[in-house]
N, C-alpha and C positions, 0 to 999 in steps of 0.2 A: 347406429347406422341410419343415415337420412339421405334419401335421393333428392337431389336439388337441380337436376339439369333441365330447367324450364326457363322461359322468358319472363315469368313472373316470380316474385319472391314472397315468402311468408314472413310477416313481422316476427321478430324474436319473441314478442309477448304472446304470440298465438301458438307457439310450438309446444307440444306436449310429449311426455315420455309414454311409451306403450310397450307392454308385454302381451304376447298373444299365445294362448293355450289352446291347442287345436288337435282334434282327432282326425288328422289330415288325410288318412287313408281309409276312413270309414265309408265315405260316399264319393262325391265328385265336385262338391261345391266349396269346401274349405279352401281349395287351391285358388279359387278366384279371389276370395277375401284376403288370403295371404299375399298374393301378387299386388292387389290394390293397396294394401298397407305398405308394402315395400316401396311402392312408387309414389306415395303421398308425402310431400315435403313438410306438411304440418306435423307429421309423426316422426319423432326420434325413436326408432325401433330399438329397444334395449334387449330383446331376445324373443325366441319362439320356443315354446314348450310343447313337446309331443305328449298327447293325451291318449289314454286307453279308450276303447269304445265297447265296453261290456265284456261278456264272457264267451261270446260265440267263437272268438279266436284267441288263443292263449298268448299270442305275441302281438296284440293289437297296438300297444304303445310303440313297440319297436317298428311296426309298419308305418306308424305316423312319423316317427323319427326319420326313417329312410325317405319318406315322401318329402319332408322338409328339406333334406339334403338334396334331393333331386331338383326341387324348385330353385334352390339357391344356385346349384350348378348350371341349370339351364339359363338363368339370368346373369350368370357371371359374377355373383356376389360372394364375398368372403364369408365362409361358414364359421370360422374359428371364433369361439366366444359368443356365438349367436343362437345356437341350437342346443336345447337341453332336454333330458329325459324326464318325463313326469312319472306319476305313479303307474304301476302296472295293473292295478285293479282298484275297485271302489274301497272307501274306508269301511271298516268292519265294525267300528265302535265310535260313536260320536265324540268320544273323549280322547281317541288315539289317532294321531295323524299317520298318513301313508308318506313317510319321509322320502323325498327324492331330490335330485339336483334341481328339478323344476321348482318345487316348493321352496327350496333354499334360495333359489334365484329371486323368487317373489319377495321373500323376506329381505334379502340383501338390497334389492332395488328400492323397496318401500322405506327402508331405514336410512337411505342415503340422505345426506345434507344437500338436497337439490330443491329449489323453490318451485320448479316447474311441476305441474300436476302429473300424477301417474295414473294411467288407466290400464286396467288389466282386462283383456278381451278373452272371453271363454266361448269357443265355438263348439264345445262338447260338454262333458260333465264338469262339475265344480270341484272335483276331487282335490286338485292341487291347491285351490284357493282355501278350501276348508282345512286342509293339512297345514298350509302356511299360517292361517289364523290360530290353529291349535298350537303350532310351534312358537308363534310370537304374536300374542293378542294385540300388541301396540300398533301393528300395521293397519288395523281397522280405521285409524284416524289419518292414514297417510296415503290412501289410494282410493280409486273408484272402480268397482267391478261392472263390466258390461257383459251380460249373459244372453246368449241365444239359447232359449230353452223354456220349458214349462208350457202348460196348456192355457187355454183362453180363460180370462177372468169373467165371472167371479169363482167358478167352480173347479177349474183345472181339468185334469184328465190325462189320458195316456200321451206321452211325448218322449221321443227317443233319448235326447240328451239328459233329461231329468231322470228317466228310467235307469240310466247307467250309473247313477249314484244319488239316490233320494236322500240318504243320510247326509251327504255332503251339502246338498241344497239346504237342508234344515240347519246345518251348522252355520252356513253363510247367512241365511235369512234371519237367524236368531242373534247374529252378531250386530255390531254397530257400523260395519263397513257400508258406505253408500253403494247402492245397487241400481243399475239401469237394466231392467229386464225387457227383452224382446221376445214375447211368447209366440207360440206356434201360429196362431191366426194372423200375426203380423209378419213374421219372417216368410210366411208363404205368399205374401204379396209380391215377392221377388221372382215372379214367373218370367221365363225367357223361352224363346223357341230355338231349336237347333239351327234353323236357317239364319236367325239373328246372330247367333254366335259364329256361324261360318262366315258371315259378312264382316262382323266387327271385331272378332277375336282371332280366328284361325290364320289370317294373312300376316299377322304381326309378330314375326320372329319365331325362334324356337319355343319360347314360352307360350306364345299364342297358339301355335300348332299343338303343343302338348295339352293345353287346357281343354281344347275341344276333343282331341283324340282320347284322352283319359275319360272324359265324360261319356263319349260314344261307346267306349269299351264297357264302362260300368253299366250303362243302360241296357246292355245285352245280357248281363248276368241274371240268374234266375229270379232273385227277389224283385228287382225293379221290372223285369220283363213280364213277370206274371202278375204284377200288382195292378189292381183296378184303378189306382190313383194315377199311374203313369200313362200318358197318352201315346208315347212313342215319338212325338215331335217336340215335346216341351220338357222343361225341368224347372226347378226352383233353386235359385242361388241364395239359399236361406241364411248363409253365414255373413253375407256381404253387409247387412244392416249394422253389424257391430262396428265396422269401419265407417259406414255411412253416417251414423249419428255423431261421430267425432268430426267429420268433415262439415256437417251441417246438423246442428243440434235438434232440429225438428221441435222447436220449443213450444209449439202449440199442439203437439201430437202425442202427449203422454198425460197420464194421471198419477197422482200420488196415492198409493194404495198401501195399507198396512200389510207388511210382509206376512204371509200365512204360514201356518204349520202345514206340512205336506205329508199325507198319509201314504201307506204302502201302495195303494191303488192310484196314487198321484192326484188325489182330490185335495183342494185347498180348504183349510179350516181356519177361520178367524178366531184366534184365542185372545186377542187384545194385548198380547205380551210383546210383540215385535214393533220396531219403528217403521215408519212409512218408507217405501221404495218407489222409484220411478218406473212405471209400467207403460210401455209404448202401446198405442192403439192403432197406429199407422206409420208408414214411412213412405218417402218419395222414391219409388223404385226407378223412375226415369232419371232423376238426378244421380242416383248412386250408380246405375248402369252406364250412363253416358260418361260419367267421370272415369269409370274403369276403362271404357272403350278408348277414350281420348288419351289416357295415360299409357295404355298399351301401344297405341299407334305412335305416340311421341317417343316412347322408349325404343321401339323397334327401329324408328328412323335414325336414331343416334347410335345404335349398337349392332 
């Protein structure tokens, strides 16, 4: 699936295949990244995989699946063959995959005879990628992982996506698959105000209306409402950089860092055993947000 209703064209040589693995109903920011991916003509979207988001809710993956369906319906996009169920929980043993249709989709797409690069974007835990690597190790040479997760370098620390499957992160980090990591201190650069979203998102069709309304509803729930971190008028669209670094690589904004071993308390330990990965230290939030706002407005004007 590739949306192309624009006055500009993306050269064939620049088009990339993309799978997105998302804990879409965990918070309220995945939805913005999903919509931006669906509206970006550089991306040949090959599927969206519903991810779990820990053990707080026993049906978290199914909630993510239902949220993906809702977004596709609001945008009028065909769901058949585009939405897949990922693992229901974290991997329990670093040698045993959590087999799911999402993990199988990753293997299937990676093993295709297609010269275009394949990027797999993870907006939550790395469970499905770790499982796919355990199921078929050859895919490590055939795709690139972009992950929103992990603490600040060099020491790491508590971070939600990582905490939902530390073992999976270690499987991916110890593999040969190329990784672009966008850690917590970088994805939190994507701050927005609710007034900004009301002006630039809310007026633009059913999907724009939904994006703001679902965020407003989530912000009133107990955890964000009582959090010292949440101001009441702002949020962080922390998943959007996964799409943003594909639209603009930010080639002077990352370092090559040897992939660490991650301990149970989410500390990074350099063992000298893993290969280097790309770790972003900043992103251009204005570029990413303005691109989203423009695409939403243009989409709403045509539909």
